C-alpha positions in Angstrom: -72.6 32.7 -43.1 -69.7 30.3 -43.0 -70.1 26.6 -41.5 -67.0 24.9 -39.2 -65.4 23.4 -41.6 -64.7 27.0 -43.7 -64.0 28.6 -40.4 -61.1 25.7 -39.7 -60.0 27.1 -43.3 -59.2 30.8 -41.3 -58.2 29.4 -38.8 -55.3 27.3 -40.1 -54.2 30.2 -42.6 -55.5 33.5 -40.7 -55.7 36.9 -43.2 -51.5 36.3 -43.3 -52.2 32.6 -45.0 -55.1 33.5 -47.6 -52.9 36.9 -48.1 -49.9 34.3 -49.6 -52.4 32.5 -51.6 -53.9 35.7 -53.1 -50.5 36.8 -53.7 -49.2 33.6 -55.6 -52.4 33.8 -57.9 -51.8 37.3 -59.0 -48.1 37.2 -59.5 -49.3 34.7 -62.8 -52.1 37.2 -64.0 -49.6 39.9 -66.1 -48.3 36.8 -68.1 -50.5 35.0 -68.7 -51.9 34.6 -72.4 -55.6 34.2 -71.5 -56.4 35.6 -68.3 -53.6 38.7 -68.3 -55.9 40.8 -70.6 -58.8 40.9 -68.3 -56.9 42.6 -66.0 -55.9 46.3 -66.0 -52.7 46.4 -65.4 -53.4 49.7 -63.6 -55.6 47.8 -60.6 -54.2 44.7 -60.4 -53.1 45.6 -56.5 -57.0 46.5 -56.3 -58.6 43.4 -57.7 -56.0 41.2 -55.8 -56.9 43.5 -52.4 -61.0 42.8 -53.1 -60.2 39.1 -53.5 -58.2 38.3 -50.4 -60.6 40.3 -48.2 -63.7 38.6 -50.1 -61.5 35.0 -49.4 -60.8 36.3 -45.7 -64.5 37.4 -45.2 -66.2 33.5 -47.0 -63.7 31.2 -44.6 -64.7 33.0 -41.6 -62.8 35.9 -41.1 -63.5 39.6 -40.8 -66.1 40.9 -42.9 -63.8 43.8 -44.2 -65.4 43.1 -48.1 -68.5 43.7 -46.8 -68.4 46.6 -44.9 -66.2 47.8 -48.1 -68.2 46.6 -50.7 -71.4 45.4 -49.5 -72.8 41.8 -50.8 -70.2 40.1 -53.0 -72.8 40.0 -55.8 -70.2 38.0 -58.1 -72.5 37.4 -61.2 -72.9 41.2 -61.2 -69.9 42.5 -60.6 -68.4 40.0 -63.2 -70.7 40.6 -65.7 -68.0 42.5 -67.6 -66.3 40.3 -68.3 -67.1 36.7 -71.1 -66.3 34.1 -69.1 -66.6 30.6 -70.9 -65.2 27.0 -69.7 -61.7 28.3 -70.8 -61.4 31.2 -69.0 -62.6 29.2 -66.2 -60.4 26.6 -65.9 -57.3 28.6 -66.4 -58.7 30.6 -63.2 -58.8 27.5 -62.1 -55.2 26.2 -63.0 -53.5 29.6 -61.8 -55.7 28.9 -58.0 -54.4 25.6 -57.8 -50.6 26.5 -58.9 -51.4 29.2 -55.9 -52.5 26.7 -53.3 -49.6 24.8 -54.4 -47.3 27.9 -54.1 -48.2 29.0 -50.9 -48.0 25.6 -49.2 -51.6 25.4 -48.2 -52.2 23.0 -45.8 -54.0 20.3 -47.8 -57.1 20.2 -45.5 -57.6 24.3 -46.7 -56.7 23.8 -49.4 -59.5 20.9 -50.5 -62.3 23.6 -48.8 -60.7 26.1 -50.7 -60.5 24.5 -54.0 -64.5 23.0 -53.7 -65.6 26.7 -53.2 -63.5 28.4 -56.1 -64.4 25.1 -58.1 -67.5 25.6 -57.7 -67.7 29.6 -57.7 -65.8 29.7 -60.8 -68.2 27.5 -62.6 -71.1 29.5 -61.3 -69.6 33.0 -63.3 -70.0 31.5 -66.7 -71.6 33.5 -68.8 -70.3 32.9 -72.1 -70.3 30.4 -74.4 -67.0 28.7 -76.1 -67.5 30.7 -79.2 -68.0 34.0 -77.7 -65.2 36.5 -78.5 -64.0 37.8 -75.5 -60.2 38.8 -75.3 -59.8 42.5 -75.3 -58.6 43.4 -78.4 -54.5 44.6 -78.6 -53.5 47.9 -79.9 -52.5 46.1 -83.0 -55.8 44.6 -83.2 -57.9 48.0 -82.5 -55.9 49.5 -85.3 -57.0 46.9 -88.2 -60.4 46.9 -87.0 -60.4 50.8 -87.8 
């Protein structure tokens, strides 16, 4: 359930504003050396839609995410990705850049940052020393 402050985020941005934010975030992913390998290129559009629908729901909009995917279960849905503090911080860095690029009003940006900062920290599931990057094709050949 969202509180009145979070509903204000949806009221201020609507689906279009949240879509601009998420699109600005995902435009950065393919070129990012740290996060890019974690996102399958053939499902980048799907990942974008899922995050957009989740944020729309979370900040007071239609519950399309819940209807299509059920409870968010964020930890379970991200268990296949080793997320350490470095990965979490980079994700937030790109999201902060997206908030700036998308022209999100300051009050809404503050509420979104607070929520995503806490959620990103909650998703940490690996120590800094854990190997988490997807091996490149060259690395895979060397491992054989």
